[in-house]
KOLLO-217968 format. One record per residue (C-alpha): residue in one letter; x, y, z. Coordinates in steps of 0.25 Angstrom, whole numbers, padded with zeros to 4 digits, always signed. Layout:
% residues N
AXYZ
...
END
This chain:
% residues 850
X+0044-0106-0169
X+0057-0102-0163
X+0049-0101-0149
X+0045-0116-0151
X+0060-0119-0155
X+0065-0113-0141
X+0053-0120-0134
X+0057-0133-0139
X+0072-0131-0138
X+0069-0128-0122
X+0062-0140-0121
X+0072-0149-0127
X+0083-0142-0118
X+0075-0144-0106
X+0076-0132-0099
X+0074-0116-0101
X+0085-0107-0104
X+0089-0098-0091
X+0103-0094-0093
X+0114-0092-0103
X+0120-0105-0100
X+0107-0113-0103
X+0108-0106-0117
X+0122-0112-0118
X+0118-0126-0114
X+0107-0126-0124
X+0116-0122-0135
X+0125-0132-0131
X+0115-0143-0131
X+0110-0140-0145
X+0124-0140-0150
X+0126-0154-0144
X+0113-0159-0150
X+0114-0153-0164
X+0128-0152-0166
X+0126-0137-0170
X+0131-0126-0162
X+0121-0114-0157
X+0126-0103-0149
X+0123-0100-0135
X+0120-0086-0139
X+0109-0091-0149
X+0103-0099-0139
X+0102-0087-0129
X+0097-0078-0141
X+0087-0088-0144
X+0081-0090-0130
X+0082-0075-0127
X+0094-0074-0119
X+0099-0064-0129
X+0090-0054-0136
X+0088-0056-0150
X+0079-0052-0162
X+0083-0062-0172
X+0078-0076-0174
X+0088-0088-0174
X+0096-0091-0186
X+0090-0103-0194
X+0104-0111-0191
X+0100-0109-0176
X+0086-0114-0177
X+0090-0126-0186
X+0100-0131-0174
X+0089-0127-0163
X+0079-0136-0171
X+0089-0147-0173
X+0091-0147-0157
X+0076-0150-0157
X+0077-0161-0166
X+0072-0155-0179
X+0079-0155-0193
X+0079-0139-0194
X+0072-0127-0190
X+0061-0128-0201
X+0059-0143-0196
X+0056-0137-0182
X+0047-0126-0187
X+0039-0136-0196
X+0037-0146-0185
X+0032-0136-0174
X+0023-0129-0185
X+0015-0140-0187
X+0014-0146-0173
X+0000-0147-0168
X-0003-0137-0157
X-0007-0145-0144
X-0019-0140-0137
X-0015-0135-0123
X-0023-0142-0112
X-0022-0140-0097
X-0013-0150-0092
X-0016-0146-0077
X-0029-0144-0070
X-0032-0130-0064
X-0030-0135-0050
X-0015-0139-0054
X-0014-0125-0060
X-0019-0118-0047
X-0010-0126-0037
X+0002-0125-0046
X+0000-0110-0046
X-0003-0108-0032
X+0010-0116-0028
X+0019-0107-0038
X+0012-0095-0032
X+0014-0099-0018
X+0029-0101-0020
X+0029-0086-0026
X+0021-0082-0014
X+0031-0088-0004
X+0043-0081-0011
X+0037-0068-0010
X+0032-0069+0004
X+0046-0074+0008
X+0052-0061+0002
X+0043-0052+0011
X+0050-0043+0020
X+0039-0046+0032
X+0033-0059+0035
X+0023-0061+0023
X+0011-0063+0033
X+0013-0049+0037
X+0012-0043+0023
X+0000-0036+0021
X-0010-0040+0009
X-0011-0027+0000
X-0026-0026+0000
X-0027-0015-0011
X-0018-0023-0021
X-0024-0036-0018
X-0038-0029-0021
X-0032-0025-0034
X-0028-0039-0038
X-0042-0044-0034
X-0048-0032-0043
X-0038-0037-0054
X-0042-0051-0054
X-0057-0047-0056
X-0054-0038-0067
X-0054-0041-0082
X-0039-0038-0082
X-0028-0048-0084
X-0016-0041-0077
X-0013-0033-0064
X+0001-0026-0060
X+0006-0022-0047
X+0017-0012-0048
X+0025-0007-0037
X+0040-0004-0033
X+0049-0015-0026
X+0044-0017-0011
X+0031-0012-0013
X+0024-0027-0010
X+0019-0031-0023
X+0025-0046-0021
X+0019-0046-0007
X+0006-0040-0011
X+0005-0052-0022
X+0009-0062-0012
X-0001-0058-0002
X-0011-0058-0011
X-0008-0073-0016
X-0007-0076-0001
X-0021-0071+0002
X-0028-0076-0010
X-0021-0090-0013
X-0014-0095+0000
X-0024-0090+0010
X-0036-0094+0003
X-0038-0102-0011
X-0040-0093-0023
X-0045-0100-0035
X-0037-0092-0045
X-0023-0097-0050
X-0012-0088-0046
X+0002-0089-0051
X+0010-0080-0043
X+0025-0078-0048
X+0037-0070-0045
X+0042-0064-0058
X+0056-0066-0054
X+0055-0081-0057
X+0054-0076-0072
X+0069-0072-0073
X+0074-0086-0078
X+0064-0087-0089
X+0065-0072-0095
X+0072-0076-0108
X+0066-0072-0122
X+0055-0082-0123
X+0050-0080-0110
X+0035-0083-0109
X+0027-0079-0097
X+0017-0090-0099
X+0028-0101-0100
X+0035-0096-0088
X+0021-0095-0080
X+0019-0110-0084
X+0033-0114-0079
X+0031-0109-0066
X+0018-0118-0063
X+0026-0129-0068
X+0014-0136-0073
X+0015-0151-0078
X+0011-0147-0091
X+0015-0133-0095
X+0004-0129-0104
X-0006-0130-0092
X-0005-0115-0088
X-0005-0110-0103
X-0019-0118-0104
X-0025-0111-0092
X-0020-0098-0098
X-0025-0100-0111
X-0038-0106-0107
X-0045-0098-0096
X-0057-0106-0097
X-0049-0118-0091
X-0046-0109-0079
X-0054-0111-0066
X-0049-0097-0061
X-0040-0086-0064
X-0025-0087-0066
X-0018-0076-0058
X-0003-0074-0062
X+0004-0065-0053
X+0019-0061-0057
X+0026-0054-0046
X+0038-0045-0047
X+0041-0044-0062
X+0051-0033-0059
X+0060-0043-0051
X+0062-0053-0063
X+0075-0045-0069
X+0080-0032-0072
X+0082-0036-0087
X+0072-0027-0095
X+0072-0037-0106
X+0068-0048-0098
X+0057-0040-0091
X+0051-0036-0104
X+0050-0050-0108
X+0041-0053-0095
X+0032-0040-0098
X+0031-0045-0112
X+0026-0059-0108
X+0017-0052-0097
X+0010-0043-0107
X+0008-0056-0116
X+0003-0064-0105
X-0007-0054-0101
X-0012-0051-0115
X-0013-0067-0118
X-0022-0069-0106
X-0029-0056-0105
X-0042-0061-0109
X-0042-0074-0101
X-0050-0070-0088
X-0042-0079-0081
X-0027-0074-0081
X-0022-0063-0072
X-0009-0057-0071
X-0003-0050-0059
X+0010-0043-0059
X+0019-0035-0050
X+0030-0026-0054
X+0039-0015-0050
X+0036-0001-0057
X+0048+0000-0065
X+0046-0015-0071
X+0032-0012-0074
X+0034+0002-0080
X+0045-0003-0089
X+0039-0015-0094
X+0024-0018-0091
X+0019-0003-0094
X+0024-0003-0109
X+0019-0016-0111
X+0005-0013-0105
X+0003+0000-0111
X+0007-0004-0125
X-0005-0012-0126
X-0020-0009-0122
X-0024-0024-0121
X-0012-0026-0111
X-0017-0014-0104
X-0031-0018-0103
X-0026-0031-0097
X-0020-0024-0084
X-0029-0021-0072
X-0027-0007-0066
X-0016-0003-0074
X-0010+0010-0071
X-0007+0017-0084
X-0002+0030-0079
X+0012+0031-0082
X+0014+0041-0071
X+0010+0031-0061
X+0017+0019-0066
X+0027+0019-0055
X+0017+0019-0044
X+0014+0006-0037
X+0001+0001-0040
X+0001-0006-0026
X-0003+0003-0015
X+0006+0005-0003
X+0003-0003+0010
X-0009+0004+0016
X-0009+0006+0032
X-0017-0006+0034
X-0008-0015+0027
X+0004-0009+0034
X-0002-0012+0047
X-0005-0026+0043
X+0009-0028+0041
X+0013-0021+0054
X+0004-0030+0062
X+0010-0043+0057
X+0024-0039+0058
X+0028-0028+0068
X+0016-0028+0077
X+0018-0043+0080
X+0032-0040+0085
X+0031-0026+0092
X+0022-0018+0101
X+0016-0008+0100
X+0010-0011+0087
X+0014-0003+0075
X+0002+0005+0068
X+0002+0010+0054
X-0006+0022+0060
X+0006+0025+0069
X+0016+0026+0058
X+0020+0040+0051
X+0015+0044+0038
X+0028+0042+0031
X+0030+0029+0038
X+0017+0023+0033
X+0019+0027+0019
X+0033+0022+0019
X+0029+0008+0024
X+0016+0008+0015
X+0028+0002+0006
X+0029-0013+0010
X+0044-0013+0009
X+0045-0002+0018
X+0034-0008+0027
X+0044-0021+0028
X+0056-0012+0031
X+0048-0005+0043
X+0044-0019+0048
X+0059-0024+0047
X+0065-0012+0054
X+0054-0010+0064
X+0058-0010+0079
X+0053-0003+0091
X+0067+0004+0093
X+0066+0009+0079
X+0051+0013+0077
X+0055+0028+0077
X+0064+0026+0065
X+0054+0016+0058
X+0042+0025+0060
X+0049+0035+0049
X+0046+0030+0036
X+0059+0036+0032
X+0067+0026+0041
X+0061+0014+0032
X+0065+0022+0020
X+0079+0024+0025
X+0080+0008+0027
X+0074+0006+0013
X+0084+0015+0007
X+0095+0007+0015
X+0090-0006+0009
X+0087-0002-0005
X+0097+0007-0007
X+0109+0009+0001
X+0111-0007+0005
X+0106-0012-0009
X+0113-0015-0022
X+0119-0002-0029
X+0116+0006-0017
X+0125+0018-0021
X+0120+0018-0035
X+0105+0018-0029
X+0109+0029-0020
X+0115+0038-0032
X+0102+0036-0039
X+0093+0039-0029
X+0099+0052-0024
X+0101+0057-0039
X+0087+0055-0041
X+0085+0064-0029
X+0095+0074-0034
X+0090+0075-0047
X+0076+0080-0042
X+0081+0089-0031
X+0077+0080-0020
X+0062+0081-0023
X+0062+0095-0028
X+0061+0092-0043
X+0052+0080-0042
X+0053+0066-0038
X+0058+0061-0051
X+0072+0062-0059
X+0074+0060-0073
X+0081+0047-0076
X+0090+0054-0087
X+0096+0063-0077
X+0098+0051-0067
X+0105+0044-0078
X+0115+0055-0080
X+0119+0053-0066
X+0120+0038-0065
X+0119+0027-0076
X+0106+0021-0071
X+0102+0017-0085
X+0115+0009-0089
X+0116-0006-0084
X+0132-0005-0087
X+0134+0008-0080
X+0137+0002-0065
X+0126-0001-0055
X+0117+0012-0057
X+0109+0005-0066
X+0106-0007-0056
X+0104+0002-0046
X+0093+0010-0053
X+0087-0003-0057
X+0085-0007-0043
X+0080+0006-0038
X+0070+0005-0049
X+0066-0009-0046
X+0064-0007-0031
X+0055+0005-0034
X+0066+0015-0027
X+0065+0024-0040
X+0056+0024-0051
X+0056+0027-0066
X+0046+0034-0074
X+0043+0041-0086
X+0037+0055-0087
X+0037+0068-0094
X+0047+0078-0090
X+0046+0094-0091
X+0048+0094-0106
X+0037+0084-0107
X+0047+0073-0112
X+0046+0059-0106
X+0057+0056-0096
X+0060+0045-0086
X+0061+0049-0072
X+0066+0042-0059
X+0061+0044-0045
X+0063+0038-0031
X+0050+0030-0030
X+0047+0029-0015
X+0043+0043-0011
X+0048+0041+0005
X+0062+0036-0001
X+0062+0048-0010
X+0059+0057+0002
X+0068+0050+0010
X+0081+0051+0001
X+0077+0067-0001
X+0077+0069+0015
X+0089+0061+0017
X+0096+0070+0007
X+0091+0083+0013
X+0095+0079+0027
X+0110+0076+0021
X+0110+0089+0013
X+0106+0097+0026
X+0116+0090+0035
X+0105+0086+0045
X+0090+0086+0048
X+0086+0099+0054
X+0073+0107+0054
X+0079+0117+0045
X+0081+0106+0035
X+0066+0103+0036
X+0062+0117+0034
X+0072+0118+0022
X+0063+0106+0016
X+0051+0113+0019
X+0055+0125+0011
X+0063+0118+0000
X+0053+0108-0003
X+0040+0117-0003
X+0030+0113-0012
X+0036+0099-0015
X+0027+0088-0011
X+0040+0081-0006
X+0042+0092+0005
X+0033+0087+0017
X+0038+0072+0016
X+0052+0077+0016
X+0050+0085+0028
X+0043+0073+0035
X+0055+0065+0032
X+0064+0075+0038
X+0055+0077+0050
X+0056+0061+0053
X+0070+0062+0051
X+0071+0073+0062
X+0062+0065+0071
X+0071+0053+0070
X+0084+0061+0073
X+0078+0067+0085
X+0077+0081+0080
X+0062+0082+0082
X+0063+0095+0090
X+0069+0102+0079
X+0056+0101+0072
X+0050+0110+0082
X+0048+0121+0072
X+0040+0112+0062
X+0029+0123+0060
X+0040+0131+0053
X+0037+0122+0042
X+0027+0125+0031
X+0013+0122+0033
X+0011+0112+0023
X+0023+0104+0028
X+0018+0104+0042
X+0004+0099+0037
X+0009+0089+0028
X+0004+0075+0032
X+0017+0068+0032
X+0023+0079+0040
X+0013+0079+0050
X+0014+0063+0052
X+0029+0065+0054
X+0027+0076+0065
X+0015+0070+0072
X+0014+0055+0070
X+0027+0050+0072
X+0031+0039+0083
X+0043+0048+0087
X+0033+0056+0095
X+0031+0043+0104
X+0045+0048+0110
X+0042+0059+0121
X+0054+0067+0117
X+0049+0069+0103
X+0035+0072+0108
X+0041+0087+0111
X+0040+0090+0096
X+0025+0088+0095
X+0023+0095+0108
X+0030+0106+0102
X+0022+0107+0090
X+0009+0106+0097
X+0011+0118+0104
X+0013+0126+0092
X+0000+0131+0086
X+0003+0128+0072
X+0002+0113+0076
X-0013+0115+0075
X-0011+0114+0059
X-0003+0102+0058
X-0010+0095+0069
X-0023+0097+0062
X-0016+0091+0049
X-0010+0079+0057
X-0023+0075+0064
X-0034+0081+0055
X-0039+0069+0046
X-0041+0057+0056
X-0047+0053+0069
X-0037+0042+0070
X-0026+0043+0080
X-0013+0036+0080
X-0005+0032+0092
X+0005+0042+0089
X-0004+0053+0086
X-0010+0052+0099
X+0003+0056+0106
X+0003+0069+0097
X-0011+0072+0100
X-0008+0071+0114
X+0002+0082+0112
X-0006+0091+0105
X-0018+0088+0115
X-0008+0093+0126
X+0001+0103+0119
X-0008+0108+0107
X-0007+0122+0104
X-0021+0124+0101
X-0036+0120+0107
X-0038+0113+0093
X-0025+0104+0094
X-0027+0100+0108
X-0042+0097+0107
X-0040+0090+0094
X-0030+0081+0100
X-0037+0078+0112
X-0050+0074+0104
X-0044+0064+0095
X-0036+0059+0107
X-0049+0056+0115
X-0056+0050+0103
X-0044+0040+0101
X-0044+0037+0116
X-0058+0034+0117
X-0058+0024+0105
X-0046+0018+0111
X-0052+0015+0124
X-0042+0024+0131
X-0052+0030+0141
X-0041+0037+0150
X-0035+0044+0139
X-0049+0048+0133
X-0053+0054+0146
X-0040+0062+0147
X-0041+0067+0133
X-0056+0071+0136
X-0053+0078+0148
X-0042+0086+0141
X-0052+0089+0129
X-0063+0093+0139
X-0054+0105+0143
X-0054+0111+0128
X-0067+0114+0121
X-0067+0115+0107
X-0067+0129+0100
X-0066+0135+0087
X-0051+0134+0088
X-0054+0120+0085
X-0054+0112+0072
X-0066+0106+0066
X-0060+0092+0068
X-0055+0096+0082
X-0070+0101+0087
X-0076+0088+0081
X-0066+0078+0087
X-0067+0084+0100
X-0082+0084+0100
X-0082+0069+0096
X-0072+0064+0106
X-0078+0072+0118
X-0092+0066+0114
X-0086+0051+0113
X-0079+0053+0127
X-0091+0058+0133
X-0099+0047+0128
X-0090+0035+0130
X-0081+0038+0141
X-0086+0051+0149
X-0099+0045+0150
X-0105+0059+0149
X-0117+0064+0141
X-0113+0070+0127
X-0125+0078+0126
X-0118+0092+0127
X-0107+0088+0118
X-0117+0083+0108
X-0123+0096+0109
X-0111+0104+0106
X-0109+0095+0094
X-0115+0104+0083
X-0108+0116+0090
X-0096+0110+0088
X-0099+0106+0074
X-0101+0120+0071
X-0088+0124+0077
X-0081+0114+0069
X-0086+0118+0056
X-0083+0132+0059
X-0068+0128+0059
X-0070+0121+0046
X-0075+0134+0041
X-0063+0142+0046
X-0053+0133+0038
X-0062+0133+0025
X-0063+0119+0027
X-0074+0111+0022
X-0085+0106+0031
X-0084+0091+0028
X-0091+0084+0040
X-0079+0081+0048
X-0086+0086+0061
X-0097+0076+0059
X-0089+0065+0055
X-0080+0066+0068
X-0093+0068+0077
X-0101+0056+0070
X-0090+0047+0073
X-0090+0050+0088
X-0106+0050+0089
X-0107+0037+0081
X-0098+0030+0092
X-0106+0038+0102
X-0119+0032+0096
X-0125+0046+0094
X-0131+0042+0081
X-0142+0053+0080
X-0130+0064+0082
X-0123+0056+0070
X-0135+0058+0061
X-0137+0072+0065
X-0123+0076+0062
X-0122+0069+0049
X-0136+0075+0044
X-0130+0088+0048
X-0118+0087+0040
X-0126+0082+0028
X-0135+0095+0028
X-0125+0105+0034
X-0112+0102+0027
X-0113+0093+0015
X-0117+0101+0003
X-0120+0094-0010
X-0108+0091-0020
X-0099+0093-0009
X-0089+0082-0011
X-0078+0087-0001
X-0087+0080+0010
X-0090+0067+0004
X-0081+0058+0012
X-0086+0064+0026
X-0100+0063+0021
X-0099+0049+0018
X-0093+0046+0033
X-0104+0054+0039
X-0114+0045+0031
X-0108+0033+0037
X-0110+0039+0051
X-0124+0043+0047
X-0126+0028+0043
X-0120+0023+0056
X-0130+0031+0064
X-0143+0028+0056
X-0139+0013+0058
X-0137+0015+0073
X-0150+0022+0074
X-0158+0010+0069
X-0158+0013+0054
X-0156+0000+0045
X-0145+0004+0034
X-0147+0002+0020
X-0139-0005+0010
X-0135+0009+0004
X-0131+0014+0018
X-0121+0001+0020
X-0116+0003+0006
X-0113+0018+0010
X-0105+0014+0022
X-0097+0004+0014
X-0094+0014+0003
X-0089+0024+0014
X-0078+0015+0018
X-0067+0023+0011
X-0071+0036+0017
X-0072+0029+0031
X-0058+0022+0030
X-0052+0036+0025
X-0058+0044+0037
X-0047+0041+0046
X-0057+0038+0057
X-0055+0025+0063
X-0067+0028+0073
X-0076+0029+0060
X-0070+0017+0053
X-0072+0007+0064
X-0086+0012+0066
X-0088+0010+0051
X-0084-0004+0051
X-0091-0008+0063
X-0104-0002+0057
X-0102-0010+0045
X-0100-0022+0052
X-0114-0020+0059
X-0120-0018+0045
X-0115-0031+0040
X-0118-0038+0053
X-0133-0035+0050
X-0132-0041+0036
X-0126-0053+0042
X-0113-0052+0034
X-0103-0058+0045
X-0091-0056+0036
X-0093-0042+0034
X-0097-0040+0048
X-0082-0044+0052
X-0076-0038+0041
X-0080-0023+0046
X-0078-0028+0060
X-0064-0032+0058
X-0061-0019+0051
X-0067-0011+0062
X-0058-0019+0072
X-0046-0017+0063
X-0048-0002+0064
X-0051-0001+0078
X-0039-0010+0082
X-0030-0001+0073
X-0034+0012+0078
X-0034+0006+0093
X-0049+0010+0096
X-0051-0001+0106
X-0066+0004+0109
X-0070+0002+0095
X-0062-0012+0095
X-0070-0017+0107
X-0083-0012+0102
X-0080-0019+0089
X-0078-0032+0096
X-0091-0031+0104
X-0098-0029+0092
X-0093-0041+0084
X-0095-0049+0097
X-0110-0046+0095
X-0109-0050+0081
X-0102-0063+0082
X-0112-0067+0093
X-0124-0064+0084
X-0118-0074+0074
X-0113-0084+0084
X-0098-0082+0081
X-0095-0085+0096
X-0080-0086+0095
X-0079-0072+0087
X-0088-0066+0097
X-0079-0071+0109
X-0067-0064+0101
X-0074-0052+0100
X-0079-0051+0115
X-0064-0055+0119
X-0057-0043+0111
X-0068-0033+0116
X-0065-0038+0131
X-0050-0037+0128
X-0051-0023+0123
X-0061-0018+0135
X-0052-0024+0145
X-0039-0019+0140
X-0044-0004+0139
X-0054-0005+0150
X-0064+0004+0142
X-0079+0007+0148
X-0084+0011+0134
X-0086+0006+0120
X-0090+0010+0107
X-0103+0003+0105
X-0106+0011+0092
X-0097+0002+0085
X-0107-0010+0088
X-0116-0002+0079
END
């Protein structure tokens, strides 16, 4: 009844109480009308501005009742106890509800899109997260949360989803997209989430939303509430607790509705501190959540994936590649850089700082991290305190040698991060937490007791700070420091990434030739992927005076091992890698290095319509025959490249080389046996790719059949991925020889998509998508034809395989001619003509026409 009294007081007063001065104004108004004094403190306590566990005195209740026109508190209670309850009826129709919700949500969308660090039209949709939303909406669960540190793109992901689903096309669901920061003025003790939501819509009759929520049968579609940025409401723990208590009750109230869905976004710290305790205290509440991670060790991890390469490239195409030439490609970036800019905040930094003059600096992910440190630490509020805290965390863990997390208790002994009244360390610590720079979590210590730990969240930031510290301690960066780190951090996972940072720093400071003794480092360091990326695939090698380091390495026989590691698992050659391959083709210390480099270059040149280069590579390759000193991969790729060159460019018969095919296969598998490597069908995969483009389908079938009988044993699971790919080639060949494909065979191809995409073989991926477009063409499914054609074109253009692109356009021109789409046919013909004219080629890959 006290809540009813408060509600009636606010109605009469005519406005909500937001500030302390409002409480004083209400107290004065009551005094004027009743002649009795009631203190401002009493009003503040009653309406939740001050925490109180006691009920108001009867004297106070009588004055408040008198203010409302009742004789006493008992009179007020008697009146409202017997007041008949009105049946709630909808005051607005569903269309009004929809339109008001869209209007309000659009305002939130505009606010978020306006805060974007790059033009919002350039922001990439987060396909995996959007798919997660769609699966949630189809599920029986009523709540979904996206949890990630600040700057990870939660708000923009939701805004992009709203843009695509509601602004770009009409979605029948009602969506109420809210920014949680708007709650701040309403978080008093009697805060009610439903009332707040109702107020945001500003219905003519305030009970309309309540009616639709409580009467799902009256809803024409679902009502989707999206509350973004829960952590940005306030740092006041009491107020945040009110919000989550209300969210808990809201979810439980409507969990069985079937019409109400709730989507939240929050940073890890807020989610862990408030949401997780509420969720796990109640099985009923836990069951309401979709895809809820209840592993306490992983609570601090983001459940939004980093930006993938396709999403990054889409952003680059709509920003940098509109301004600069040559275009920036994700495939040309370093391992470290791709890792760093997979975080949306760092991608924005990269775009803002990019210019052709500083490309070498920005091509190092650590330079972006230095900019991040500058913006978020050195040039921010409480900068000195933040620096103290970060370096103290590193010191407590011996710069990564004693784990990655420091005990919070030990950190508290150095700085008063837990005391609000002890200077700015508390505020600095809270900001580091809020922005996800550091993270707290609870785990067991060595004595099996629970303990709170603190860690630097971003792995690259962690490594950068350690690297800076090591260089400062050493006095300079030289090769002796790199050797010392290799020794001191032996056995630590951190070691190779630290060495990669030091190598990058050496390149940037012009000390590249100090690294000529790289082979003095341990084998596991030299063969680590991040170290190899730094050595081979950095854009600094486009500068001639730095090429000498690669030349020096190529002439060392030890380079055989690291070269094989760097170029072992892919047929896709980046532009920057071509320069490295050309150095190894000329200066490689072994026959295997030279042949392998030339073969990869020859294959790439043919697909890129670079006939002159292809002929030059072929002539060099013809001078060196493969022998038992070559690896199995080298033997296979050389044969494939020679066969394709003779077929497409040399116009020579390939009978002699084909007769050698099985001789080379035996030689290749002898090499696998020498290194105790499993025979996994790699030779057949490479040759099947070449023979498919050459339309030698009988040979493809023979190779696959041989592989099935000779190498694949029952229960051998290590060959499963390659076996699936060989079966795809078998289906390609059977169809091309006139066999009608069954539904099971087409389904097999579709189910092999993940293996095809992970094969790191654009040649296969392009053919695969072109083939599926043919399959759907026969079924007269035009939309599917275009879908797979567009995917093939996208891959082909991205890889710069102009020969494939021209063939694909010719194929689609024929398709559009067959369905009388003359405009689209002409577009395809024009694109093919443009490519052939630009690259003046005398050959094309007709196999893509299937």
